[in-house]
Biopython code that builds the backbone (N, CA, C, O; Angstrom):
import numpy as np
from Bio.PDB.StructureBuilder import StructureBuilder

atoms = [
    (1, "UNK", "N", (64.857, 122.811, 76.005)),
    (1, "UNK", "CA", (65.976, 123.778, 75.835)),
    (1, "UNK", "C", (64.880, 125.060, 76.871)),
    (1, "UNK", "O", (65.230, 125.497, 77.967)),
    (2, "UNK", "N", (64.020, 125.304, 76.403)),
    (2, "UNK", "CA", (62.928, 126.344, 77.266)),
    (2, "UNK", "C", (62.731, 125.943, 78.406)),
    (2, "UNK", "O", (62.792, 126.633, 79.424)),
    (3, "UNK", "N", (62.390, 124.391, 78.315)),
    (3, "UNK", "CA", (62.392, 123.996, 80.520)),
    (3, "UNK", "C", (63.915, 124.449, 80.856)),
    (3, "UNK", "O", (64.165, 125.469, 81.498)),
    (4, "UNK", "N", (64.775, 123.680, 80.410)),
    (4, "UNK", "CA", (66.223, 124.012, 81.296)),
    (4, "UNK", "C", (66.547, 125.271, 81.139)),
    (4, "UNK", "O", (67.469, 125.625, 81.875)),
    (5, "UNK", "N", (65.965, 126.367, 80.191)),
    (5, "UNK", "CA", (66.012, 127.739, 80.640)),
    (5, "UNK", "C", (65.077, 128.146, 81.846)),
    (5, "UNK", "O", (65.554, 128.877, 82.713)),
    (6, "UNK", "N", (63.802, 127.721, 81.943)),
    (6, "UNK", "CA", (63.119, 127.960, 82.299)),
    (6, "UNK", "C", (63.352, 127.466, 84.242)),
    (6, "UNK", "O", (63.061, 128.104, 85.253)),
    (7, "UNK", "N", (64.041, 125.969, 84.055)),
    (7, "UNK", "CA", (64.458, 125.762, 85.309)),
    (7, "UNK", "C", (65.729, 126.750, 85.860)),
    (7, "UNK", "O", (65.760, 127.263, 86.978)),
    (8, "UNK", "N", (66.537, 126.861, 85.042)),
    (8, "UNK", "CA", (67.669, 127.697, 85.729)),
    (8, "UNK", "C", (67.398, 129.468, 85.676)),
    (8, "UNK", "O", (68.157, 130.158, 86.356)),
    (9, "UNK", "N", (66.724, 129.888, 85.169)),
    (9, "UNK", "CA", (66.280, 131.181, 86.106)),
    (9, "UNK", "C", (65.188, 130.557, 87.428)),
    (9, "UNK", "O", (65.264, 131.136, 88.512)),
    (10, "UNK", "N", (64.621, 129.882, 87.343)),
    (10, "UNK", "CA", (64.021, 129.720, 88.701)),
    (10, "UNK", "C", (64.656, 129.604, 90.010)),
    (10, "UNK", "O", (64.288, 129.902, 91.147)),
    (11, "UNK", "N", (65.922, 128.987, 89.431)),
    (11, "UNK", "CA", (67.437, 129.117, 90.417)),
    (11, "UNK", "C", (67.897, 129.732, 90.785)),
    (11, "UNK", "O", (68.236, 129.777, 91.967)),
    (12, "UNK", "N", (68.241, 130.872, 89.535)),
    (12, "UNK", "CA", (68.777, 132.258, 89.622)),
    (12, "UNK", "C", (67.929, 133.248, 90.646)),
    (12, "UNK", "O", (68.370, 134.171, 91.331)),
    (13, "UNK", "N", (66.671, 132.794, 90.538)),
    (13, "UNK", "CA", (65.724, 133.840, 91.228)),
    (13, "UNK", "C", (65.517, 133.972, 92.765)),
    (13, "UNK", "O", (65.280, 134.948, 93.476)),
    (14, "UNK", "N", (65.801, 131.798, 93.200)),
    (14, "UNK", "CA", (65.991, 131.635, 94.165)),
    (14, "UNK", "C", (67.558, 132.197, 94.844)),
    (14, "UNK", "O", (67.584, 132.868, 95.875)),
    (15, "UNK", "N", (68.807, 131.808, 94.092)),
    (15, "UNK", "CA", (69.953, 132.452, 94.708)),
    (15, "UNK", "C", (69.903, 133.857, 95.088)),
    (15, "UNK", "O", (70.260, 134.224, 96.207)),
    (16, "UNK", "N", (69.355, 134.877, 93.949)),
    (16, "UNK", "CA", (69.219, 136.181, 94.374)),
    (16, "UNK", "C", (68.259, 136.637, 95.671)),
    (16, "UNK", "O", (68.355, 137.757, 96.173)),
    (17, "UNK", "N", (67.563, 135.883, 96.022)),
    (17, "UNK", "CA", (66.888, 136.103, 97.066)),
    (17, "UNK", "C", (67.559, 135.927, 98.089)),
    (17, "UNK", "O", (67.737, 136.708, 99.024)),
    (18, "UNK", "N", (68.131, 134.415, 97.867)),
    (18, "UNK", "CA", (68.959, 134.379, 99.363)),
    (18, "UNK", "C", (69.790, 135.280, 99.510)),
    (18, "UNK", "O", (69.869, 135.763, 100.639)),
    (19, "UNK", "N", (70.668, 135.799, 98.457)),
    (19, "UNK", "CA", (72.079, 137.028, 98.723)),
    (19, "UNK", "C", (71.036, 138.191, 99.228)),
    (19, "UNK", "O", (71.524, 138.916, 100.095)),
    (20, "UNK", "N", (69.955, 138.440, 98.920)),
    (20, "UNK", "CA", (69.326, 139.595, 99.588)),
    (20, "UNK", "C", (68.798, 139.384, 101.027)),
    (20, "UNK", "O", (68.341, 140.206, 101.821)),
    (21, "UNK", "N", (68.959, 138.261, 101.121)),
    (21, "UNK", "CA", (68.539, 137.816, 102.969)),
    (21, "UNK", "C", (70.044, 137.829, 103.674)),
    (21, "UNK", "O", (70.176, 138.149, 104.856)),
    (22, "UNK", "N", (71.156, 137.451, 102.841)),
    (22, "UNK", "CA", (72.184, 136.978, 103.932)),
    (22, "UNK", "C", (72.484, 138.635, 103.900)),
    (22, "UNK", "O", (72.941, 139.005, 104.982)),
    (23, "UNK", "N", (72.381, 139.392, 103.214)),
    (23, "UNK", "CA", (72.768, 140.945, 102.946)),
    (23, "UNK", "C", (72.188, 141.499, 104.031)),
    (23, "UNK", "O", (72.842, 142.271, 104.733)),
    (24, "UNK", "N", (70.800, 141.167, 104.342)),
    (24, "UNK", "CA", (70.080, 141.884, 104.922)),
    (24, "UNK", "C", (70.559, 141.526, 106.858)),
    (24, "UNK", "O", (70.565, 142.372, 107.751)),
    (25, "UNK", "N", (70.927, 139.934, 107.004)),
    (25, "UNK", "CA", (71.303, 139.594, 107.701)),
    (25, "UNK", "C", (72.761, 140.483, 108.386)),
    (25, "UNK", "O", (72.877, 141.063, 109.466)),
    (26, "UNK", "N", (73.819, 140.281, 107.181)),
    (26, "UNK", "CA", (74.978, 141.453, 107.352)),
    (26, "UNK", "C", (74.332, 142.574, 107.995)),
    (26, "UNK", "O", (74.477, 142.706, 109.211)),
    (27, "UNK", "N", (73.699, 143.325, 107.394)),
    (27, "UNK", "CA", (73.415, 144.563, 108.163)),
    (27, "UNK", "C", (72.839, 144.447, 108.968)),
    (27, "UNK", "O", (73.413, 145.281, 109.667)),
    (28, "UNK", "N", (72.068, 144.072, 109.588)),
    (28, "UNK", "CA", (71.308, 143.895, 110.849)),
    (28, "UNK", "C", (72.655, 143.072, 112.141)),
    (28, "UNK", "O", (72.443, 143.204, 113.346)),
    (29, "UNK", "N", (73.612, 142.485, 111.766)),
    (29, "UNK", "CA", (74.681, 141.700, 112.640)),
    (29, "UNK", "C", (75.402, 143.277, 112.409)),
    (29, "UNK", "O", (75.591, 143.686, 113.554)),
    (30, "UNK", "N", (75.775, 144.093, 111.650)),
    (30, "UNK", "CA", (76.738, 144.803, 111.680)),
    (30, "UNK", "C", (76.197, 145.903, 112.714)),
    (30, "UNK", "O", (76.926, 146.520, 113.491)),
    (31, "UNK", "N", (74.983, 146.037, 112.621)),
    (31, "UNK", "CA", (74.457, 147.278, 113.312)),
    (31, "UNK", "C", (74.318, 146.580, 114.814)),
    (31, "UNK", "O", (74.387, 147.505, 115.624)),
    (32, "UNK", "N", (74.190, 145.613, 115.344)),
    (32, "UNK", "CA", (74.003, 144.685, 116.511)),
    (32, "UNK", "C", (75.351, 145.019, 117.042)),
    (32, "UNK", "O", (75.490, 145.456, 118.184)),
    (33, "UNK", "N", (76.151, 144.859, 116.390)),
    (33, "UNK", "CA", (77.646, 144.590, 116.786)),
    (33, "UNK", "C", (77.961, 146.635, 117.261)),
    (33, "UNK", "O", (78.478, 147.006, 118.315)),
    (34, "UNK", "N", (77.603, 147.314, 116.442)),
    (34, "UNK", "CA", (78.067, 148.729, 116.417)),
    (34, "UNK", "C", (77.048, 149.228, 118.182)),
    (34, "UNK", "O", (77.527, 150.038, 118.976)),
    (35, "UNK", "N", (76.045, 148.710, 118.350)),
    (35, "UNK", "CA", (75.013, 149.121, 119.272)),
    (35, "UNK", "C", (76.060, 148.622, 120.483)),
    (35, "UNK", "O", (76.646, 149.425, 121.209)),
    (36, "UNK", "N", (76.178, 147.401, 120.566)),
    (36, "UNK", "CA", (77.174, 146.911, 121.693)),
    (36, "UNK", "C", (78.736, 147.783, 121.782)),
    (36, "UNK", "O", (79.181, 148.189, 122.855)),
    (37, "UNK", "N", (79.447, 147.975, 120.451)),
    (37, "UNK", "CA", (80.844, 148.548, 120.853)),
    (37, "UNK", "C", (80.429, 149.859, 121.460)),
    (37, "UNK", "O", (81.107, 150.334, 122.371)),
    (38, "UNK", "N", (79.066, 150.639, 120.893)),
    (38, "UNK", "CA", (78.254, 151.855, 121.626)),
    (38, "UNK", "C", (78.050, 151.545, 123.399)),
    (38, "UNK", "O", (78.484, 152.284, 124.283)),
    (39, "UNK", "N", (77.475, 150.587, 123.556)),
    (39, "UNK", "CA", (77.014, 150.497, 124.957)),
    (39, "UNK", "C", (78.121, 150.468, 125.915)),
    (39, "UNK", "O", (78.152, 151.234, 126.878)),
    (40, "UNK", "N", (79.615, 149.042, 125.512)),
    (40, "UNK", "CA", (80.167, 149.084, 125.921)),
    (40, "UNK", "C", (80.924, 150.459, 126.347)),
    (40, "UNK", "O", (80.910, 151.000, 127.453)),
    (41, "UNK", "N", (81.418, 150.769, 125.465)),
    (41, "UNK", "CA", (82.064, 152.263, 125.639)),
    (41, "UNK", "C", (81.423, 153.021, 126.603)),
    (41, "UNK", "O", (82.115, 153.523, 127.489)),
    (42, "UNK", "N", (80.118, 153.210, 126.591)),
    (42, "UNK", "CA", (79.236, 153.907, 127.941)),
    (42, "UNK", "C", (79.586, 153.494, 129.061)),
    (42, "UNK", "O", (79.867, 154.156, 130.060)),
    (43, "UNK", "N", (79.573, 151.991, 128.864)),
    (43, "UNK", "CA", (79.690, 151.356, 130.399)),
    (43, "UNK", "C", (81.247, 151.619, 130.931)),
    (43, "UNK", "O", (81.200, 152.167, 132.032)),
    (44, "UNK", "N", (82.386, 151.430, 130.554)),
    (44, "UNK", "CA", (83.746, 151.721, 130.193)),
    (44, "UNK", "C", (83.645, 152.883, 131.072)),
    (44, "UNK", "O", (83.768, 152.981, 132.293)),
    (45, "UNK", "N", (83.351, 153.886, 130.006)),
    (45, "UNK", "CA", (83.391, 155.420, 130.758)),
    (45, "UNK", "C", (82.424, 155.423, 132.062)),
    (45, "UNK", "O", (82.909, 155.977, 133.049)),
    (46, "UNK", "N", (81.565, 155.065, 132.152)),
    (46, "UNK", "CA", (81.213, 155.401, 133.341)),
    (46, "UNK", "C", (81.694, 154.424, 134.403)),
    (46, "UNK", "O", (81.522, 154.525, 135.618)),
    (47, "UNK", "N", (82.229, 153.608, 133.842)),
    (47, "UNK", "CA", (82.931, 152.997, 135.617)),
    (47, "UNK", "C", (84.069, 153.670, 135.531)),
    (47, "UNK", "O", (84.404, 154.084, 136.641)),
    (48, "UNK", "N", (84.829, 153.965, 134.655)),
    (48, "UNK", "CA", (85.876, 155.128, 134.659)),
    (48, "UNK", "C", (85.547, 156.263, 135.414)),
    (48, "UNK", "O", (86.544, 156.556, 136.074)),
    (49, "UNK", "N", (84.525, 157.129, 135.658)),
    (49, "UNK", "CA", (83.738, 157.554, 136.089)),
    (49, "UNK", "C", (83.994, 157.650, 137.548)),
    (49, "UNK", "O", (84.496, 158.516, 138.264)),
    (50, "UNK", "N", (83.388, 156.248, 137.793)),
    (50, "UNK", "CA", (82.505, 155.944, 139.701)),
    (50, "UNK", "C", (84.030, 155.772, 139.958)),
    (50, "UNK", "O", (84.449, 156.282, 140.997)),
    (51, "UNK", "N", (84.899, 155.139, 139.174)),
    (51, "UNK", "CA", (86.071, 155.362, 140.636)),
    (51, "UNK", "C", (87.413, 156.434, 140.616)),
    (51, "UNK", "O", (88.526, 156.412, 141.142)),
    (52, "UNK", "N", (86.781, 157.259, 139.834)),
    (52, "UNK", "CA", (87.604, 158.633, 139.870)),
    (52, "UNK", "C", (86.690, 159.066, 141.088)),
    (52, "UNK", "O", (87.400, 159.075, 142.093)),
    (53, "UNK", "N", (85.502, 159.396, 141.359)),
    (53, "UNK", "CA", (84.778, 159.931, 142.299)),
    (53, "UNK", "C", (84.604, 158.866, 143.949)),
    (53, "UNK", "O", (83.937, 159.292, 144.892)),
]
sb = StructureBuilder()
sb.init_structure("model")
sb.init_model(0)
sb.init_chain("A")
sb.init_seg("    ")
for serial, (resi, resn, name, xyz) in enumerate(atoms, 1):
    if name == "N":
        sb.init_residue(resn, " ", resi, " ")
    sb.init_atom(name, np.array(xyz, "f"), 0.0, 1.0, " ", f" {name:<3s}", serial, name[0])
structure = sb.get_structure()
């Protein structure tokens, strides 16, 4: 019984680590998307300004 509990604790620990990695990946991806959006906005504004002049 103790061995089963120990194995389950190890699996739970691995699962928690995987969840943390996934959450970090989500945060990094969200930041990358936000940066791309900002970059595209700046480029769009620059393009529209260059057509005015």
